N, C-alpha and C positions, 0 to 999 in steps of 0.2 A: 348284916353285910359283915360283920366279924365273923357270923358259924360259916357263912359260902365261902370267903376268902381263907378260913383255918380248915372245909373241908376239900378245897384247892390245892392247899398247900400238903394235905396226905396224900390226895390224889398224883399231885405231881414228884413226892416222894417213892411212891409204887413206882411213878414211871422212871424217876431216874436208876433205880433199883437195878430193872431190866434193863436200862439204854448203860451202866455200870459193867456189864457182861462182853460189850461189845463195842464201846470209846473210849478214847483217853482222855485224863484228866482234862483239859482245855473245854475240849468238844461236848462232854457231859456237861459239865457248870454253864456252858453257853446254852446248850438245849432246854437244860433246867431252867435259867431265869426267863428266856423266850416264851416257854410252855407255862410258866408262872403268871406273867405280865400281860399275854394272850384273856389269861383267865381271869384275872383281875380287870381288865378293861368292857370283858364282856358280862360281867357280874354288875359293876359298875353301874353300866351305859342299861341295862334294863331296871337295876333300881331306880334311876334319874328318871327315865321315859314312865315308868309306871304312872307316879304323881300326876305329871304333864296329859299322860290320856283322862284322866280324872280334870284338872284345872280349866283344860279348854272349854270344857261342857259348861261351868261354873255360869259364864255370861250370858249365853241362851237359858241357862234355869232362871237365872235371871228375868232375862226376857219374857220369858212364858209365866211368872210371873207376872208381870206388867198385863200380858195377856188375860192371865184368868182374871184378874182387877177388872178389863175392862168389862167382860163377861157378867160379873157379877152383877157391874153398873148396870148395865144395859136392865136387866131381871127387877131390879128394884126402881129404875125408870118407868119402866113398863106399867109397874105396882104404882105410879104416885109416888113414891116413896124420894124425893129428891133430894132431902137432906144426906141418907146414905148413898145414894149413886153419887153423887159430886162426891163425900169421900173416898168412896172408891177412885175417881177416876183421879183424885190428889193421891192418892196409893200408888196407883198406876204410873202417874208423874215422876214419882218417889224412883219407882223401879225402872222406869226409863231413863233417869241420870244416871243411876247406879249399874243397869248393864254395860254403859257407856265406859264407865270409871273403873268395871272389873275389867274388863275387855283390855283395856291399856295398862291397866297395873299386871297383870298376868300374861301380855303379850300373847291373848290367846280370839287373833281376827277369824272370821272366816265367811266365804260366801254366804254360808246357809245363814250366820247369825244374821248378819247385813237385809238379807229378803224373809225372817221373824220378824227384826225390828220392826219392819214397816208394816208387815199384817198386826203388829200386835198393836203398834199404833193407831192404825186406822181403826180398830175396834176401840181401844180405850180412846183415844180423844177426836175420832167420827162418830162411830156407831151410839157409842155411848149417849152424848150429848144431843144426836139426832133424834134419839130413843127418848131421853128428856121434856125435846121440845113438842113432839109427836106428840107425849102424853097430854103435856100442858095444852097444846091446840087443841084438841081430842075431847078434852074437860072444857075448854073454855067454849068453844063453839057448840055444843050441847049446851051447854047453859044459857048461853047468850041470843043462841039462836035457833035451839032443839032441833041439828042438825044431826040427818045420821049417818051413821060412820062411811057410806056406800054413797050416797047422790047428793048434788049442788055442793055446798059450800062442807059438806062432812068430810069432802074427798081433799081439801087446803090443808090440814093438818101432816098431811102424806109429802108434802114442798118439803119437809123440815129434814128430810135422809137426803136431798139434796147436799147438805153440809157432809154428809157423809162419802159424798161422791168427790166431794171436790176437796176434802180433806186427803183423800186418795191420789188426785190429781194432785194436791200439794207434796205430796211424799215421793210420789214417782218420779216429780220436778225436782226435789230436793236430790235426789241417790244420781241422777244424771247432772246435775249445774257443776259445776268445779269452783264456781263465783263465790260459793256458798260454805266456803273454808271456815272461816273470820268470823263471817255477818250474814243473815236474812235476807232474801230476798220474795217477801211477801208475808204475812203473817204466817208464825211455827202452828204449826196442830196442837199443840199441847194449851197454847197462849190461848185458843182459841175454845177448846173444850172448857175450861176452867173459865174465861169468860161466861159462858153457857151456864156452866155449872150454879157459879155465884151467881149469879141474875136469877134463875128460875128459882132457886134456894130461897132468896131474899124478898121474892117479890111473885111467887106463884099465885098467891091468895090475890094481888092484887090487879094480875095480869086476868086470870081467871074474869072477876068482876066486871073489869072494861073490856068494852069492844072494842074502845079505840086503839088502846095499847096491846091488845090481840093483833091487832094488823099493822103497828109497830114492828110487834113483835116479829111477821112473817119480812117486812121490809128489811129489818133486821139480819133474817136472815139470808136474804141478797147480797144487804151489805159486805157481813164476815165471810160469806163462802167466795166473792170477788176478793177482798182482802186474802183471802189465804194463796192464790192465783197472781195476784198483780204483781209487776214489777217493782217493786216499790221497795226501795233496802230500809232492812231494821236492826238495828244493830242487835248484837249476842251480848249474854253477863260473862264471858270466858274472859276472866284477869291475866293476863301475862305479865302484869307485876303491878305496884301498888303506887303508882306515879299518879298526881291530882291532875297532871297535863294529859296523860293517854286514855283517861279513867276518865274524865270531869260528870262527862254525861252518864253513864254508868251510877256514880254516887250520888247523880242529884237522883236519877230515878228511883236507887234504892232508899233517899232519904222519904223524899213525896211516898212513895209505896209501903213505909212503915209508919207512918203518922197515917194513912190511909187505913193501913188495917186494925191501927188501933183503935182510929174513929169508930170503923165500920165492923169489924171483927172479921166473923165468914165471908160477911156479902161485900167486903171490900174488896177481895181479888175481883172481881167485874169493873170496879172503880181501876184499880191497879192495871188493869190489860186494856184498858181506854186510857189510861195514862201514855202509858209504854206505847201505842200507837200514836198520840200525839205529840210525846216527842220524838219519835223514829222521821218521823214526816218535817218535823221542823227542822231536826237535827239534817235531815236526810235535803232539806231544800238550801239548806244553808251551804252544805260540800256542794253543792250545786251552781250557788250564787260565788262562791268563791273562783270554783273553774271557771265563769264564765269571764 
């Protein structure tokens, strides 16, 4: 920037010499400083705008990492590598958190960012867990019932992709629902994906070996899909301050969740999501009773 200003200064000096031949002292000085200020303004504006053109794309780049994580998770899920698929879903959840944080920090909001975020979320938190459920059910029904992939009960594993459909509906609903600024209506898609990833990673062998657990899994698909779009208020983990009175539910949730994760480790995420649903239902019912 200094080099640019120096160059401009010498250009202005040349201009001043030309003006000296035809203008009086005050007029020459005034024209000189006006021209110099304009040059400084234009160069400074150019330098400031250059990083803005780069930083406004950073949140979208982070969202794209979320999308990439979801695609990789789908591949591992269809190969039956559930633990790696779940780790990429968790990685996508981290990117999903960071893209919003980055956009707010850089004030880089855009319409394309909003649309890209929903698309990435449906892949990572809708399609990826659906692929895990599909792979699990296909293996389980083939082992227990000897089903062909495209006949009879062999078609049942495809109901797993209902989760992806309802996740898309949930995301579309969230985008136009102005009530969901500080809390949620229905189960958030990341929570649903983490539930399935943890459940399948920890219990895949037991579910495949048990006909009853296979049917319980099918029933859970219906239940969790309904929770995604249900008109049930669920609290968020956004802290506006650290007071106990205003964040009591959040503190209780985090304390119990920490105990579950310590006890169950990676498989404790499913229990944490179950605890989140139960606590949301209890607190929502208390608010309803209070209003009545």
